[in-house]
LOROTI-429812 format. One line per field, with one value per atom (N, C-alpha, C): residue number from 1; residue in one letter; chain; atom name; x, y, z. Coordinates in steps of 0.05 Angstrom, whole numbers, plus 5000, padded with zeros to 4 digits. Each point is the difference from the previous one (the first is absolute). Last residue first. Layout:
<rs>
n: NUM,...;
res: a,...;
chain: A,...;
atom: CA,...;
xx: X,...;
yy: Y,...;
zz: Z,...;
</rs>
This chain:
<rs>
n: 185,185,185,184,184,184,183,183,183,182,182,182,181,181,181,180,180,180,179,179,179,178,178,178,177,177,177,176,176,176,175,175,175,174,174,174,173,173,173,172,172,172,171,171,171,170,170,170,169,169,169,168,168,168,167,167,167,166,166,166,165,165,165,164,164,164,163,163,163,162,162,162,161,161,161,160,160,160,159,159,159,158,158,158,157,157,157,156,156,156,155,155,155,154,154,154,153,153,153,152,152,152,151,151,151,150,150,150,149,149,149,148,148,148,147,147,147,146,146,146,145,145,145,144,144,144,143,143,143,142,142,142,141,141,141,140,140,140,139,139,139,138,138,138,137,137,137,136,136,136,135,135,135,134,134,134,133,133,133,132,132,132,131,131,131,130,130,130,129,129,129,128,128,128,127,127,127,126,126,126,125,125,125,124,124,124,123,123,123,122,122,122,121,121,121,120,120,120,119,119,119,118,118,118,117,117,117,116,116,116,115,115,115,114,114,114,113,113,113,112,112,112,111,111,111,110,110,110,109,109,109,108,108,108,107,107,107,106,106,106,105,105,105,104,104,104,103,103,103,102,102,102,101,101,101,100,100,100,99,99,99,98,98,98,97,97,97,96,96,96,95,95,95,94,94,94,93,93,93,92,92,92,91,91,91,90,90,90,89,89,89,88,88,88,87,87,87,86,86,86,85,85,85,84,84,84,83,83,83,82,82,82,81,81,81,80,80,80,79,79,79,78,78,78,77,77,77,76,76,76,75,75,75,74,74,74,73,73,73,72,72,72,71,71,71,70,70,70,69,69,69,68,68,68,67,67,67,66,66,66,65,65,65,64,64,64,63,63,63,62,62,62,61,61,61,60,60,60,59,59,59,58,58,58,57,57,57,56,56,56,55,55,55,54,54,54,53,53,53,52,52,52,51,51,51,50,50,50,49,49,49,48,48,48,47,47,47,46,46,46,45,45,45,44,44,44,43,43,43,42,42,42,41,41,41,40,40,40,39,39,39,38,38,38,37,37,37,36,36,36,35,35,35,34,34,34,33,33,33,32,32,32,31,31,31,30,30,30,29,29,29,28,28,28,27,27,27,26,26,26,25,25,25,24,24,24,23,23,23,22,22,22,21,21,21,20,20,20,19,19,19,18,18,18,17,17,17,16,16,16,15,15,15,14,14,14,13,13,13,12,12,12,11,11,11,10,10,10,9,9,9,8,8,8,7,7,7,6,6,6,5,5,5,4,4,4,3,3,3,2,2,2,1,1,1;
res: i,i,i,d,d,d,w,w,w,v,v,v,v,v,v,h,h,h,s,s,s,i,i,i,k,k,k,i,i,i,r,r,r,p,p,p,g,g,g,i,i,i,e,e,e,a,a,a,r,r,r,g,g,g,p,p,p,l,l,l,l,l,l,f,f,f,f,f,f,s,s,s,i,i,i,y,y,y,a,a,a,w,w,w,c,c,c,d,d,d,e,e,e,g,g,g,v,v,v,g,g,g,v,v,v,h,h,h,m,m,m,y,y,y,a,a,a,q,q,q,y,y,y,n,n,n,l,l,l,t,t,t,e,e,e,g,g,g,g,g,g,i,i,i,k,k,k,l,l,l,a,a,a,p,p,p,v,v,v,e,e,e,l,l,l,f,f,f,e,e,e,s,s,s,l,l,l,k,k,k,l,l,l,r,r,r,f,f,f,k,k,k,e,e,e,r,r,r,e,e,e,s,s,s,d,d,d,l,l,l,a,a,a,g,g,g,s,s,s,m,m,m,n,n,n,l,l,l,f,f,f,l,l,l,s,s,s,n,n,n,v,v,v,k,k,k,e,e,e,r,r,r,r,r,r,k,k,k,g,g,g,f,f,f,p,p,p,t,t,t,k,k,k,f,f,f,e,e,e,r,r,r,r,r,r,l,l,l,k,k,k,v,v,v,g,g,g,s,s,s,v,v,v,y,y,y,i,i,i,r,r,r,p,p,p,a,a,a,e,e,e,e,e,e,r,r,r,i,i,i,e,e,e,g,g,g,d,d,d,n,n,n,v,v,v,k,k,k,y,y,y,l,l,l,r,r,r,i,i,i,r,r,r,g,g,g,p,p,p,c,c,c,g,g,g,k,k,k,w,w,w,r,r,r,d,d,d,v,v,v,v,v,v,i,i,i,f,f,f,k,k,k,g,g,g,s,s,s,g,g,g,a,a,a,h,h,h,i,i,i,s,s,s,k,k,k,e,e,e,a,a,a,v,v,v,d,d,d,i,i,i,l,l,l,g,g,g,m,m,m,k,k,k,g,g,g,r,r,r,n,n,n,v,v,v,r,r,r,v,v,v,l,l,l,g,g,g,p,p,p,i,i,i,t,t,t,s,s,s,a,a,a,l,l,l,d,d,d,n,n,n,c,c,c,l,l,l,s,s,s,r,r,r,v,v,v,r,r,r,r,r,r,t,t,t,p,p,p,r,r,r,h,h,h,s,s,s,t,t,t,t,t,t,l,l,l,i,i,i,i,i,i,m,m,m;
chain: A,A,A,A,A,A,A,A,A,A,A,A,A,A,A,A,A,A,A,A,A,A,A,A,A,A,A,A,A,A,A,A,A,A,A,A,A,A,A,A,A,A,A,A,A,A,A,A,A,A,A,A,A,A,A,A,A,A,A,A,A,A,A,A,A,A,A,A,A,A,A,A,A,A,A,A,A,A,A,A,A,A,A,A,A,A,A,A,A,A,A,A,A,A,A,A,A,A,A,A,A,A,A,A,A,A,A,A,A,A,A,A,A,A,A,A,A,A,A,A,A,A,A,A,A,A,A,A,A,A,A,A,A,A,A,A,A,A,A,A,A,A,A,A,A,A,A,A,A,A,A,A,A,A,A,A,A,A,A,A,A,A,A,A,A,A,A,A,A,A,A,A,A,A,A,A,A,A,A,A,A,A,A,A,A,A,A,A,A,A,A,A,A,A,A,A,A,A,A,A,A,A,A,A,A,A,A,A,A,A,A,A,A,A,A,A,A,A,A,A,A,A,A,A,A,A,A,A,A,A,A,A,A,A,A,A,A,A,A,A,A,A,A,A,A,A,A,A,A,A,A,A,A,A,A,A,A,A,A,A,A,A,A,A,A,A,A,A,A,A,A,A,A,A,A,A,A,A,A,A,A,A,A,A,A,A,A,A,A,A,A,A,A,A,A,A,A,A,A,A,A,A,A,A,A,A,A,A,A,A,A,A,A,A,A,A,A,A,A,A,A,A,A,A,A,A,A,A,A,A,A,A,A,A,A,A,A,A,A,A,A,A,A,A,A,A,A,A,A,A,A,A,A,A,A,A,A,A,A,A,A,A,A,A,A,A,A,A,A,A,A,A,A,A,A,A,A,A,A,A,A,A,A,A,A,A,A,A,A,A,A,A,A,A,A,A,A,A,A,A,A,A,A,A,A,A,A,A,A,A,A,A,A,A,A,A,A,A,A,A,A,A,A,A,A,A,A,A,A,A,A,A,A,A,A,A,A,A,A,A,A,A,A,A,A,A,A,A,A,A,A,A,A,A,A,A,A,A,A,A,A,A,A,A,A,A,A,A,A,A,A,A,A,A,A,A,A,A,A,A,A,A,A,A,A,A,A,A,A,A,A,A,A,A,A,A,A,A,A,A,A,A,A,A,A,A,A,A,A,A,A,A,A,A,A,A,A,A,A,A,A,A,A,A,A,A,A,A,A,A,A,A,A,A,A,A,A,A,A,A,A,A,A,A,A,A,A,A,A,A,A,A,A,A,A;
atom: N,CA,C,N,CA,C,N,CA,C,N,CA,C,N,CA,C,N,CA,C,N,CA,C,N,CA,C,N,CA,C,N,CA,C,N,CA,C,N,CA,C,N,CA,C,N,CA,C,N,CA,C,N,CA,C,N,CA,C,N,CA,C,N,CA,C,N,CA,C,N,CA,C,N,CA,C,N,CA,C,N,CA,C,N,CA,C,N,CA,C,N,CA,C,N,CA,C,N,CA,C,N,CA,C,N,CA,C,N,CA,C,N,CA,C,N,CA,C,N,CA,C,N,CA,C,N,CA,C,N,CA,C,N,CA,C,N,CA,C,N,CA,C,N,CA,C,N,CA,C,N,CA,C,N,CA,C,N,CA,C,N,CA,C,N,CA,C,N,CA,C,N,CA,C,N,CA,C,N,CA,C,N,CA,C,N,CA,C,N,CA,C,N,CA,C,N,CA,C,N,CA,C,N,CA,C,N,CA,C,N,CA,C,N,CA,C,N,CA,C,N,CA,C,N,CA,C,N,CA,C,N,CA,C,N,CA,C,N,CA,C,N,CA,C,N,CA,C,N,CA,C,N,CA,C,N,CA,C,N,CA,C,N,CA,C,N,CA,C,N,CA,C,N,CA,C,N,CA,C,N,CA,C,N,CA,C,N,CA,C,N,CA,C,N,CA,C,N,CA,C,N,CA,C,N,CA,C,N,CA,C,N,CA,C,N,CA,C,N,CA,C,N,CA,C,N,CA,C,N,CA,C,N,CA,C,N,CA,C,N,CA,C,N,CA,C,N,CA,C,N,CA,C,N,CA,C,N,CA,C,N,CA,C,N,CA,C,N,CA,C,N,CA,C,N,CA,C,N,CA,C,N,CA,C,N,CA,C,N,CA,C,N,CA,C,N,CA,C,N,CA,C,N,CA,C,N,CA,C,N,CA,C,N,CA,C,N,CA,C,N,CA,C,N,CA,C,N,CA,C,N,CA,C,N,CA,C,N,CA,C,N,CA,C,N,CA,C,N,CA,C,N,CA,C,N,CA,C,N,CA,C,N,CA,C,N,CA,C,N,CA,C,N,CA,C,N,CA,C,N,CA,C,N,CA,C,N,CA,C,N,CA,C,N,CA,C,N,CA,C,N,CA,C,N,CA,C,N,CA,C,N,CA,C,N,CA,C,N,CA,C,N,CA,C,N,CA,C,N,CA,C,N,CA,C,N,CA,C,N,CA,C,N,CA,C,N,CA,C,N,CA,C,N,CA,C,N,CA,C,N,CA,C,N,CA,C,N,CA,C,N,CA,C,N,CA,C,N,CA,C,N,CA,C,N,CA,C,N,CA,C,N,CA,C,N,CA,C,N,CA,C,N,CA,C,N,CA,C,N,CA,C,N,CA,C,N,CA,C,N,CA,C,N,CA,C,N,CA,C,N,CA,C,N,CA,C,N,CA,C,N,CA,C,N,CA,C;
xx: 4795,5028,5006,4920,5004,5024,4974,5010,5002,5005,4992,5009,4975,5019,4988,4988,4989,5023,5013,4973,4987,5074,4994,4974,5082,4972,4996,5082,4994,4970,5084,4971,4994,5100,4983,4973,5032,4999,5016,4982,5023,5002,4933,5000,5026,4988,4998,5002,4999,4979,4999,5057,4978,4985,5073,4976,4983,5037,4992,5021,4960,5021,4993,4951,4999,5023,4952,5020,4999,4929,5014,5019,4921,5024,5016,4891,5024,5021,4900,5015,5029,4926,4993,5011,4983,5015,4988,4974,5001,5014,4990,4973,5003,5055,5001,4975,5045,4978,5000,5085,4977,4982,5098,4984,4974,5107,4970,4986,5103,4986,4969,5086,4981,4987,5098,4980,4976,5076,5004,4979,5002,5001,5004,4992,5024,5005,4917,5016,5029,4917,5012,5016,4953,5017,5016,4928,5028,5021,4927,4999,5026,4941,5018,4994,4988,4988,5013,5036,4997,4979,5057,4976,4994,5103,4979,4973,5064,4996,4977,5034,5017,4999,4958,5018,5020,4924,5019,5024,4928,5015,5020,4945,5016,5013,4940,5018,5022,4921,5021,5020,4932,5016,5020,4942,5017,5018,4932,5018,5024,4924,5014,5021,4942,5013,5019,4941,5024,5013,4924,5016,5026,4929,5016,5017,4974,4986,5017,5029,4999,4983,5032,4989,4995,5077,4981,4985,5097,4980,4978,5087,4977,4977,5102,4979,4972,5108,4971,4982,5109,4980,4974,5117,4976,4978,5109,4982,4969,5076,5014,4983,5002,4986,5013,5048,4990,4985,5024,5004,4987,5013,4999,5007,4952,5025,4998,4925,5022,5026,4924,4995,5023,4996,5011,4998,4963,5031,5009,4900,5016,5028,4919,5013,5016,4984,4986,5014,5028,4973,4987,5076,5012,4975,4983,5011,5010,4926,5026,5006,4903,5010,5029,4927,5022,5009,4915,5013,5022,4947,4986,5012,5025,5005,4987,4995,4996,4999,5035,4994,4998,4996,5008,4989,5008,4984,5020,5024,4976,5006,5080,4985,4975,5067,4987,4983,5087,4969,4996,5084,4993,4970,5074,4976,4991,5069,5009,4975,4987,5011,5008,4953,4998,5010,4993,5013,5001,4936,5013,5010,4950,5011,5017,4925,5016,5009,4968,4994,5021,4948,5022,4993,4974,4994,5023,4997,4973,4994,5069,4996,4971,5024,5002,5001,4998,5022,5001,4935,5001,5015,5009,4979,4995,5079,4989,4974,5043,4997,4988,5062,4982,4996,5028,5004,4979,5052,4976,5010,5035,5005,4974,5049,4981,5007,5058,4982,4976,5076,4971,4985,5098,4991,4971,5065,4994,4989,5010,5028,4996,4925,5009,5028,4961,4986,5011,5035,5011,4984,4970,5025,5012,4921,4996,5024,5003,4993,4992,5023,5027,4989,4931,5017,5026,4933,4997,5013,5054,4972,4992,5071,4997,4969,5049,4989,4994,4996,5019,4985,4987,4994,5015,5026,4993,4993,4981,5020,4994,4979,4991,5026,4962,5020,4999,4947,5002,5022,4990,5001,4995,4954,5025,4999,4952,4992,5027,5002,4978,4998,5061,5009,4980,4980,5022,5010,4927,4992,5023,5017,4986,4992,5039,5020,4985,4946,5015,5023,4949,4980,5016,5044,4995,4984,5007,5026,4999,4925,5003,5028,4986,4983,4999,5050,5012,4985,4988,5001,5006,5025,4985,5005,5024,4995,4983,4991,5016,4994,4967,5000,5017,5027,4981,4997,5034,5009,4974,5040,4978,5013,5018,5009,4977,5021,4983,5010,5038,5005,4977;
yy: 4817,4979,4986,5066,4981,4981,5062,5016,4983,4989,4990,5014,5020,5002,4986,4996,5003,5004,5000,4989,5007,5057,4989,4988,5037,4998,4981,5064,4978,5000,5048,5002,4969,5058,4977,5005,5072,4973,4995,5082,4988,4968,5091,4976,4985,5110,4975,4973,5103,4980,4976,5082,4993,4982,5033,5017,4992,4928,5029,5019,4887,5015,5033,4902,5023,5018,4894,5022,5019,4928,5005,5021,4922,5019,5008,4959,5001,5018,4942,5029,4993,4936,5017,5026,4959,4989,5017,5015,4969,4991,5095,4990,4967,5066,4991,4984,5078,4979,4993,5043,5008,4975,5048,4978,5010,5032,5005,4972,5060,4972,5006,5064,4994,4971,5066,4983,4996,5060,4993,4982,5084,4970,4997,5089,4989,4969,5053,5008,4986,4998,4976,5007,5063,4987,4975,5055,5013,4983,4940,5031,5011,4902,5013,5027,4943,5005,5017,4924,5028,5001,4930,5001,5031,4945,5019,4998,4918,5019,5017,4916,5023,5020,4911,5005,5023,4974,4980,5006,5062,4997,4978,5015,5024,4995,4938,4999,5022,5002,4979,4994,5060,5013,4979,4970,5024,5010,4940,4985,5022,5032,4988,4986,5036,5018,4992,4939,5008,5023,4978,4976,5006,5062,5000,4980,5040,4991,4993,5081,4969,4993,5092,4989,4970,5079,4981,4983,5034,5012,4981,4990,4995,5016,4950,5021,4994,4978,4984,5023,5010,5002,4984,5008,4992,5006,5011,5009,4995,4961,5008,5012,4924,5026,5006,4948,4998,5026,4948,5024,4996,4943,4986,5027,4997,5003,4993,5001,4979,5002,5053,4973,4985,5092,4997,4970,5037,4991,4995,4973,5023,4996,4937,5014,5026,4905,5027,5013,4913,5001,5024,4989,4995,5000,5003,5027,4996,4932,5009,5024,4960,5006,5014,4925,5016,5009,4948,5006,5020,4963,4986,5004,4995,5017,4983,5018,4980,5014,5024,5011,4977,5018,4980,5008,5077,4978,4980,5016,5001,5025,4940,5025,4999,4922,5011,5023,4970,5000,5007,4962,5010,4998,5019,4979,5015,5034,4974,4987,5090,4985,4970,5037,5016,4981,5013,4984,5017,4989,5018,4981,4992,4991,5019,4980,5021,4988,4958,4997,5020,4969,5020,5002,4934,5011,5013,4963,4995,5011,4998,5011,4998,4930,5026,5013,4906,5012,5032,4942,4992,5019,5039,4982,4995,5043,4991,4986,5082,4967,4999,5076,4995,4972,5060,4976,5000,5075,4994,4975,5054,4985,4992,5060,4997,4982,5038,4982,4992,5068,5008,4978,5001,5021,5007,4929,5025,5023,4917,5010,5026,4950,5015,5012,4948,5025,5018,4913,5024,5022,4929,5011,5018,4960,5019,5010,4932,5026,5020,4916,5012,5026,4948,5013,5014,4958,5024,5012,4931,4998,5031,4969,5012,4999,4968,4983,5010,5061,4977,4980,5100,4981,4975,5105,4973,4983,5105,4980,4974,5115,4972,4985,5093,4984,4978,5100,4970,4989,5096,4986,4966,5069,5002,4989,4969,5013,5000,4971,5021,5009,4928,5025,5023,4915,5011,5025,4957,5012,5011,4950,5025,5014,4914,5022,5027,4926,5006,5025,4960,5014,5013,4937,5027,5018,4911,5011,5029,4948,5007,5011,4970,5019,5009,4923,5025,5021,4926,5000,5025,4948,5019,4998,4951,4987,5021,5016,4982,4994,5093,4973,4983,5101,4984,4972,5109,4972,4985,5099,4990,4972,5079,4978,4988,5104,4977,4976,5093,4982,4973;
zz: 5269,4995,5026,4946,5026,4994,4931,5024,5025,4886,5024,5025,4886,5026,5022,4883,5028,5020,4903,5000,5026,4948,5027,4998,4929,5000,5025,4967,5015,5003,4940,5003,5015,4992,4989,5011,4954,5009,5025,4945,4995,5010,4968,5015,4994,4997,4984,5012,5024,5009,4980,5003,4979,5006,5057,5000,4983,5047,4995,4983,5002,5005,4995,5039,4978,5009,5028,5006,4976,5049,4979,5006,5040,5005,4974,5023,4988,5010,5024,5002,4982,5000,5027,4997,4903,5025,5024,4906,5003,5022,4984,4992,5004,5069,4970,4992,5073,4997,4971,5051,4986,5000,5038,5004,4989,4983,4999,5005,5006,5000,5004,4961,5023,4995,4974,4994,5022,5007,4973,4990,5070,4999,4970,5040,5004,4994,5003,4974,5000,5060,4990,4972,5060,5013,4989,4957,5005,5017,4959,5002,5004,5009,4982,4998,5090,4975,4982,5076,4992,4977,5071,4986,4993,5018,5008,4982,5023,4978,5009,5041,5008,4979,4999,4985,5007,5053,5000,4980,5012,5025,4997,4926,5005,5023,4982,4981,5004,5047,5012,4979,4974,5023,5012,4930,4990,5026,5018,4984,4991,5039,5022,4988,4940,5017,5018,4961,4981,5010,5048,4998,4986,5004,5025,4998,4908,5020,5027,4931,5001,5023,4939,5022,4991,4969,4993,5024,5006,4981,4994,5048,5016,4985,4977,4991,5013,5026,4996,4995,4980,5021,4991,4981,4991,5024,4958,5016,4994,4953,5025,5019,4916,5008,5026,4922,5026,5006,4903,5015,5028,4917,5029,5018,4895,5017,5024,4941,4989,5016,5021,5008,4989,4981,5027,5006,4917,5002,5026,4974,5009,4998,4991,4973,5004,5065,4997,4974,5036,4985,4992,5062,4974,4978,5095,4990,4972,5034,5008,4984,5035,4976,5008,5042,5005,4969,5070,4971,5004,5069,4979,4977,5110,4974,4980,5112,4982,4974,5102,4974,4978,5112,4987,4971,5080,4985,4985,5089,4984,4980,5043,5005,4979,5051,4971,5007,5062,5001,4972,5065,4971,5000,5081,4995,4967,5062,4989,4992,5029,5024,4989,4923,5024,5022,4884,5024,5024,4906,5021,5019,4891,5029,5012,4910,5016,5026,4896,5029,5012,4901,5013,5032,4907,5023,5014,4909,5012,5026,4904,5024,5012,4927,4999,5028,4979,4982,5000,5052,4973,4983,5083,4998,4969,5080,4973,5003,5070,4992,4972,5059,4978,4993,5092,4987,4979,5070,4980,4989,5096,4974,4989,5089,4987,4972,5068,5016,4979,4993,5002,5016,4979,5015,5004,4958,4980,5016,5047,4989,4981,5024,5024,4996,4932,5003,5023,4985,4977,5005,5052,5008,4982,4974,5023,5010,4936,4987,5024,5026,4991,4985,5036,5023,4987,4941,5011,5020,4938,5015,5007,4915,5028,5009,4918,5018,5028,4913,5003,5018,4977,5030,4997,4962,4993,5022,5003,5008,4987,4990,4994,5009,5037,4991,4995,5019,4996,4989,5014,5025,4999,4926,5016,5024,4909,5028,5018,4908,5001,5029,4978,4984,5000,5041,5015,4984,4962,5026,5011,4924,4994,5023,5008,4989,4997,5024,5024,4991,4933,5019,5019,4946,4987,5017,5029,5006,4985,4993,5025,5005,4915,5002,5028,4977,4990,5006,5069,4971,4988,5100,4984,4971,5089,4971,4989,5097,4989,4972,5030,5014,4984,5006,4987,5015,5030,4988,4990,5047,4980,4990,5090,4981,4984,5044,5002,4978,5059,4974,5003;
</rs>
């Protein structure tokens, strides 16, 4: 189980993104941050059994950065990449009936179909590893999954992450536009 939380004093949009991610990615558990410091969040993640947590930071009222953390031997380390967000389309903003409900996705895989350049491919594999989501190509072995996560190249962004429901491949959201990532942390 991976803990998902926000920075201090989150906005509605940041909280909504966290709720959407927690209901779309199996294994993510949203925790209200309140006055907790990183050490308290790390303790919660250890008690949850994974020692991993994600912090969604705000920038000018919107989600601005996503940081991935691991706890090893009592030491909190930020894992690469640090993800900078340029825009978000929330689940409720999609015109699908699934987006209006708060249904939880029970099984998810990362779609490996489609060629990406080496840096985006590295990003896609790192997401799969950190979120503990299998990386598969759509086909016979993906029939038992409810949804998939897709990383693609955007026209006005470095990359985007989106979620699709199977078997109809309807986009259910959230869609996260990434302006850039930082690997040297």
